[in-house]
N, C-alpha and C positions, 0 to 999 in steps of 0.2 A: 504494500499499500504505500502513496505517498506520503508527504509530509501533512495535508491536511486532511487526509481520511483519519491518520492516525491520532490525530490532534482531535477530531470530532468523537473517536472513540475514548480515548482518555480524559477529555473535558467531560464528556456526555457521561462516561460511567462513575466518575466524581461527581458530579453536580446530583447524579441519580442517589448517590449515595448521601449527601448532604442533605438532600430533600427528605430523604426516608428515615434521616435520623431526627428531623426537624418534627415529621409529622408524630413518630415515635414518643417523640419525648416534650410535646406541646404543654405549654405552661397554663394550669389550671385555676392559680392564684398568684396572688401580687408578690408573695414571697417564692414562688417560684419563676414568674418572671422578672424579677429583681435581681436574686441571687439563688437560684436554682435548690430553692428549700433548705439551703445550706447543709446539704448531707453530700457533697462530691468527695469521692475519695481524693487523697493527698497526690496521688501518683497521676491520675487523670485531671486533677487540677493543673498538676504542673506543665501536663501537655497541652490543657486549653490556655490557659497562660503564656506558654510559650508561642504557640500559634496567637493568639492575641497580640501577643508581644513582637513578635517576628513579622512585619508587615510587608507590604509591597516594597518599602523602603529597603529591608534587610534582603529581601529575596532578589528584588529586581535591580535596584538601584546602588546599593552600598557597594558590590563587587564593580558594577561601572565606576562609580565614583573612584574607587580606589585604583583601578584600572588605569584612569585617566591622571589622577593626584599624584599617584604613587606615595611616597611615605606620608603625605599628607593627609593622604585619608584615612589615615589609623585615627584621627581624630574621632571618627564615626565609631570604630570598633573599642575605644578606649571610653567615649563616653556613654555607650550604650548599655555596654557589660557591665561597665562602674557604676553606671545608675541604677542596674536592676540589684547590684550586691548592697548599694546604700539602701535601696527601697526593701529590699527583703531583712536586714539585719537592723535598720533605724526605725521605720515606720509600720510596717505590714503587722506584725503581733499586734501592736498597740490598739491600731486601727481595729482590727479585729476584733479585741477584747473589748472596745468601746462599744461595736454590737449594731450600728446602724448602717443604712443600705447604701448612702452614699456618701461621698464628700462634702457638698453642701450641706446635708444632714448633721455631719460631723461640726463643720464650721458653727452650723446655725445652733446648734445646743451646746458646744463647748463656748462660744463666745454669747449665748443667751441672748442673741440677738436675730431677728427677724431681716434686719438690714443686712447683718454679714452674711445670712442664709442667702438673700436676694443676689448680693455681690458674688458669691461663690457660683451660685447658680448660672449667671451672665459670664462669668470666669470658663465655667466648665462647658456650656455651650460655644464659647467663642473657641476656647482650645481645640474640643472635640471638631467642630466644624473644619477649623483649620488642619486637622490631621486628616480625616477623611477626605479631604479634595485629594491627597496625596495617593491614597487608596484606588479611588475613582479613576485617577489618571493610568495608573499602573493596570487596572482592568481594561481599560481603552486602549492601552498599547499591545496588551496580549492579543485581545481580539483582533485589534485592526492588522496585525501580520496573519495570524493564523486561520482566522475564519474569512480573511479576505473581505473585511468590511471597514467602514470609516471609523475613525477613533471614537467619536460622539456616539455610534450605534452600539460600538462596543461598551461604553458607559451606558447606554441604556439598557442592554441586557446584562451587564452585572447588577444594575439597579432592581432589575427583576428579581433576579436570584437573591440577593441580598433583602430584599422586602418580604419576600417569601418566608425564610425561614427565622429572620431576627422579629418580624412582628408576629409571626405565628407562635413562634416556641420560646420567645424571651430568651431571658440568662441561661434557662433548663435546656433550651432547644440550643441556643448558641454554644454552650459549655460542651455538648456531647458531639455538635457537628466539628468544633474546632477540636477535639481529640482526633476527630478522623481526618482534619484538613493538616494538622501536625503531621501526621504519617505519610499523607501524600507529597507535603511540600517539601519534607527532610529527605523521602525517597528521592524525590526529583531534583533535590539538590546535588545529592550526593552521587547518584548514579553516573551523570556526566562528568561530574569531575574525579571521580576513580578512573573512569575512560581515559579521559582526558591526560590525566597523571600517568597511567601505563604507556599511553602512546608517547609523551614527550620527555618521560624520565625513566620510564620502568618501574616506579615505584606504587603499589596499590594504596599508598595513603597519601591524600592530596597533600596534607600538611608537612610531609616529609619530603614530597616531590618538588614542592615549594621552595625549599632551602638545597635540595639536590642536583646532580649533574644531570645532564641530558643523554638520552638513550640511543644517541647517533655515533657513540664512542669516542667522541671531540674529549671527554673530559671537561667538557666548561661547565660551568654552573648555569642552570637557567635565568639566575638575577643578573649575571656578568652578560649572558646575551641580548637580554630585555635591555639592559643599560647600554650597550653597545648599539644595537638598533637604535633606541631612543637619540643618543647622540649623532649618529650617521645622519637622520632624518630630520634632525633640528629640533627637537623636543629636548626638554631639561630630563636629566638623569634620573631614573625611577626611583632611584633608592635615595634621592637626595629631598630634602624638603624645600619648599621654595616660600611658603608661608611666613610672615611673621610670627614669632613664638609667643607675642601678647594675644595674637587669635586665635592660636591653636590652644593656649590656656583657656582663654573664654569660651569656645567654640565647646571644647572637652566639659569643661564646668556647666554649660548651658544644658548640653545633651544628659550629662551626669544627675545632675539636680534636676532638670527637667522629667528625667524617667521616673523619679521620686513623688513628682506630683501628679502624673499622669491620671486621672481619675478612672479611665476605663481598665486599668492595669490594677489600680487600687482595690476598685470594687470586686476584682477576683479572688481576693482574700475572705470576702464575707461568704463564699459559697463551700466553705468547709466547714465541720461540724465545730470544731473547736480551736482556740490559739495555737496548741501543739501541731495541729494539723496544718494552720498555715504556715509555720515554720517549717514544716515538712515539704508542702507543698512548694514554698519557695526555693528551695533546696533542690527539687526534683526540676522545677522550671529552669534554673540556673544550667541545671547538666544538659537538659535539653536543647537550650539555646547556645550552650557551647559549643555543640554538634556543627552547628550553621556557621557560627561566630569565627571559629577556629580555621574552618575550610575556606571563606571568603577570601581572605587574600591570595590563596592557591589558586582559585577561580579567577580573581582579578587578573593574576600574571599569566596564567595562562592564555588567557582571553586578550591579551594586550599583544602577546609576543605571536600569537596567531594571526593577530588583525594586520600588525605591522608589516608581518612575513607576507601575508597572502595580498594585500590591496596595494603596497607602495609599488609603484612602476608598472601597474599592470595595464595591460590595454584593454578600455572599457567594453570592447566587444567580447573579450573573453572572460569577463567577469563570470562568476558563478550563480546559479538559479537563485540562493538564499540573497543575494546584493540585490537583484532587480526586484524579489518580492518585497524586501525591505524598504525599497527606494520607492516603490508605490504609497507605501506609508505615510511619505516625506519624512521619514526619520533618519534618513540616510541620504544626502544630495550629493551630485557630482557637478561641477560647474568648471566645464573645458576652457579654462583662462585662455590658454594658447592654441586652441584648436587641433593637439596632435592626437587625440584619442587616448593620452596615457594618462592614468591617474596619478597625480602627484599630491600624494598625501604628505603634509608637512607639518612641522612645527613652528612655532614663531621666531625661534633660531636660525629658520635656514635662508638663503638665499633666493630659493624658489617661492614661488607662491602657491599656498595650498589649494588644493581643488577639490578636497573632500570634506563635507561637514557630517559628523556622527551624532546623534544624539546617544548621550552616554546611558538612559537606560534602557538601551536595546542590547548591551554587551551580554548578560546571562542568559538572554534568551536567544540570541543569535550565536554564542559559542557552541552549542552543538554543532549546528550547520556548517560553520566556520572549519571547526576540527572535523567534519565529514562524518560524523557519527550517524547510527542507524535511525531511520525516520522515525521509530516508535520514541527514541530518547526523546527527539525534538518535541515529539505531542507530550511527552511527560512532563518536561520542564515547562510547556505552558500549562498543562493543570496544575504543576505546583506554585506557577506564579499566581496563578487565578486563587489558589486556596489561602496563599498569603496574604493578598488582597482584599479578599471578601472576608476573611476571619476575624481582620481587625476593623475592619468597615462595620462588619455586625457589631462588635462589642464598643464601638464609638455611637454608633446609632442608639443603641440601648442606653449610654449614659445620657443623649441628651434625650430621649424618650422620658427615661427616669428623674432627669433633672425638671421636665416640664409637669409631668403627671404627680408624681410624687413630693418630690420638694417646692413648688410652683404651688400647684394646684390645692393638693392635700394639704400642704403645712403652711399655706400662707392663704390662698384666694378662697377654697371650698374646703374648710375644715370637715365638714359634714357629710364629704362626698363618701359613697360605699365603695366596698373593695371590687367590686363589678364595673360601677362606672370609672374607676380610676385606672383598671385594668384596661379598659376600652379608651380612655385618654391616652394611655401609656402607647397604645398601639397607632392610635390616629396620629400623637406625636411622632412615632418610629416612621411613620408612612411619610408623613410631611418633611421628615429629615431626610430621607432616602431622596428625595426631587429635589433637596437643597443643594445634596451633597452631589447629586448628579451634575448639577448646574457647575458647582466648581469644580470637579473633576474634567467637565469639558473646558472650562477656562481656568487652569493651574496657573500660579505664578512663577512658576520654576520647575525644577526637576523635582521627581517625587522625594529622592532623600533631602532636597534644600527644602520644600513644603513641610516634611515631616520635622526639619529642622525648627524651622519656627514655630511650631506646636510646641516642641519641646521648650523652645524659649520662652513662650508664654507661658507654659505651666510652670516652670522654674520661678518665674517673677511673680506669679500669683499665689499658687497653691502652696509651694513646699515651705516657704518662711509661715504661713497660717498655721499648716498642719505640724511642723517641727515645734515652733513655739505653744501651739496649742496643747503638745504632749509633755515638753521639758519644762515648761516655764508657767507656775502657778500666778506670777504675776501679768502675764500678757492680759489684756483686756479686751472687749469688744471695738475700744476706739481705735486702739492701736493696728487691731488686725483689720479692720474694713478701711481704715487709711493706708495702710501698708500694701493691700491686694490692690486698692485703687490706682496707687501712684505706679506700683511694679508693672502692672498688666497696660496702664496708659502709656508709660514711658516707652516699653517694649514694642507695643503695637505699632505707636507713631513714628518711632526708629524704623522698622521693617517697612510700613506703607511708604513711608518719605522715599526709601532707598530703592524698593521694587515697584512701585507704582507712580508717586509722583515726580522724583528727579532719577530713573533707572540709570541714567548716563553718567552719574555721580556715583554709580554704586561701585567706586576702587578704593583701594587702600590709603591713597591721597585725600580722599573726601570723608572717611570714617571718623567717626570722634574716637580718638586714644588709638587708632589704628584698628576698632572692635569691627568685624563684619556683621550684618545684619542675623548670621546664622549665630554669632555670638554674644549678641547684646543682652539675651535674656540673663546670662549670668550678671551683669550689672544691674539689670532691673530687679533681679535678686536680693542685691546688696542694699538697693534704695529702698526697698521693701521691708527689710530687717533693721536699717536704720531708722524710716520713719515710724515702722510698727512701734520699736523700741521707745522713741523719745516721746511719741504720743501717749504710749501708755504710762509712761514713768509721771506724764504730767496730767494724768488724769485717775479718777478713783479707782482701786484696786479691784478685781472681780468679786463677786459675793463669797462668801465662805464656803457653800455646797460645790460652786465651782472649783475652787482650791483644792476641797476632798477630793471632786472627781478627777483631777489631774492626777492626785496622789495615788488614787485606787488604778486608774489606766497603767501607773508605770509598774504599780506593785505586783509581783509573781503571783499566783492564783495560788491560794490553799497557804497564803504566807502573812503573816504578821511582823510589821517592825518591832524592834526589841529594843530596850534601852540598853545604853552600855555605859 
């Protein structure tokens, strides 16, 4: 069978599995819709968390960014993995012990304020919509190539699938669907990586092949060859960094801290029955995440080496089928500037003009075709990319629907709403959110990983200080928390919007404030949040005694009492 036929088979089988799981696990109560009844086993919750966490940015875009950025792309690896460790150790067990459905629920009760709850709702919706735009973009890219449809049509198809199992099953359906999606996406990521590692280095383990020698008998290391190809074609050396250290630091910090403030990841720790199970599921999730994240640098190096070897100085008429099919999507463009019909793929340091434009989001998806792997592997990768994008999109849409139905309607506007009414409202909100997310997927502000990085920055600047101080500071009050969240998210959002939409031509290092890019500005927004919150809380009355006792109880291990020394 050809690539398209195998893609239909792989995607069709995986979608049938997801829809079947959603029907089997349909939510019948708000508890099942919001937190899957809090009875998911730690191993399964770890898989679901990993699938929720490893979005299209992880599967599709991260290796693509690393393949173009080289060493600088490590900011995404360090930030996202380090952030999950921070979340698992610092926040998750305490939030689970608090026992609320959502982050706005925690903020509203901890800071004894409906205003604080409302600000947290706005932040959750803003962060989630920014994040989900990247997922819908990833869905559109996969469908546009492998099903030969327009990117926008691909987004519409993805919207229909997400709408079905997110709106029907809620968190219960999403959890078990994400377990299946994790199995699909990790298998789809590892199989081509293993094949290509064997072909290029003779090593079955991609992580070892990444640092090994080539299988051609030359004894040359893979990274040495990649560096040589890069310099020869006018690109910067792959293993050298080009970003300013301050920007690397702030991007890594924003991604790391933003991870610990993402509402759709935090809510996963409410789906297990006990605090101990939350810790256990966090450990399982970290293991499942590490499998992909330690493979990504190898995939990036393999893809970049194959691309430079295959496409440079190639006659356009002799380009393989995969190139022409990707060209139809508009994600690869050849501009024959000198009219000789030869593709000159060159970097900024070359004297020859570059004639090839490549969207870095296609690198993982095109990698099996570039390496001439069997068609069934190409179809499998398409199914994996969709699993990664749709699993995270579903979790984000649930956060949006929960924020509206539970936090806004039940907690503020209509306290007397019945459980059935709340469930209907949550499903309607999820449906509306799917439509809005689809619009953002058709009109994204950047590459998948860039868009996701903006969401992490917004989460870092808004939620992380409020959650951290809510757990570890008895003195932090509602005035400080609300002021900090407003200042943090307003500053970060304004900075991103200015450089991405108002003055995109100024989005260069010489125009950035202190040399910090929009992807990293969330870390500075977090610092402002902490400063404003601390100053305001000290200048205003302390929280009531029962709130301070609540903070003490959250931090205290279960079944233990403080002892006097």
